[in-house]
N, C-alpha and C positions, 0 to 999 in steps of 0.2 A: 502495497498500500504505500502510498506519497503522502512525503509526508504531510503536506495540507490537510490529506485527503482524511491522518489521521488525528491530525488534530481539530480539523471539522466533526468530526465524528465524535471527537472528548467530549466537545467542548458542546454538541447539538445532543448527547446523551444525557450529561448532566443537566441541557434546557428541560431534558424529556420525563426525568424523574421525577424531579420536579414541579409540577409546573400542573397544577390540576385537568382534567376531564373544561373544557367551559375557559380555558383560557388561554393567553396567548403565548406565539417564542414569535419576536423577530430577527430573521437573519440579514448581516447585512455584510457584504463582500467589495474589495475595491484593491486596486496595484501598485505599487507606483513600481514597473519595470526599468526603469532609471534609477533609482538607489534597490532594487532588489526586494522588495519591500511587498509582505499580500501582511491584508489590513481584517484583522475577523471583528466585528460585531453579535452578539446574541442576546440580546431583553429581551426578559420574561417576566409573564403580572404572577412567577408564582412564589410560593411564601419569602421569599431571602434570604440574607441571610446577618443572623447578627453583623455592629456594630463590631461588639470583643473579638466577634471569629471569625471576623477580614483575614486577621491575619497570618492565619494558620491557614486557610484552604490549599493551601501550593503542599502542604505537611503533604506524606509519606503517611497512608493508614488513617487518618484525619475524616473522621465525621459531625457533620454540623448536626445531626440527626440521628444521633449512635443505634435508637431504636426500629428505622427505617430501614438498617443493612439487611436484614431477613425479606421485608418486602420489595425492598428495589435492587436489591442482586450488591456486584461490586460491589470492590474490594475495597473502595478510595482511597487506589490512586493514580483514577484520572488522570487526576487535572496537578498532580506533582509532575505525573508523565509528559504531562501538555508543558507541567514550565521548566523543563530537561531540556528535553525539543525546544522548542523557543530560547532556551539562553547558550544551547550547543550550536547554534546557530545566529548567538548577539545579537539574538530578539527580544522583545520586553513583553511578557505576560501580565494586568492588571485588572 
């Protein structure tokens, strides 16, 4: 899988897991080929992330809602993997 596809899959997977039926998810993708940049923007109307948790969301195995682990599946590695990929390419993730 191409790197951009892998990142997009991770981001959309998270949005889908934490957005309820009837809520909205929007995706924006733009490129700056001269600077070799791709910008993904994903917004959703899901439950959101409490302010005090934001600093931790890229940590391995970190889950904001620990009780949802069994319901939503996953290992808590998605955003950590995304951060590692982005950093390997000298990019930014926030």
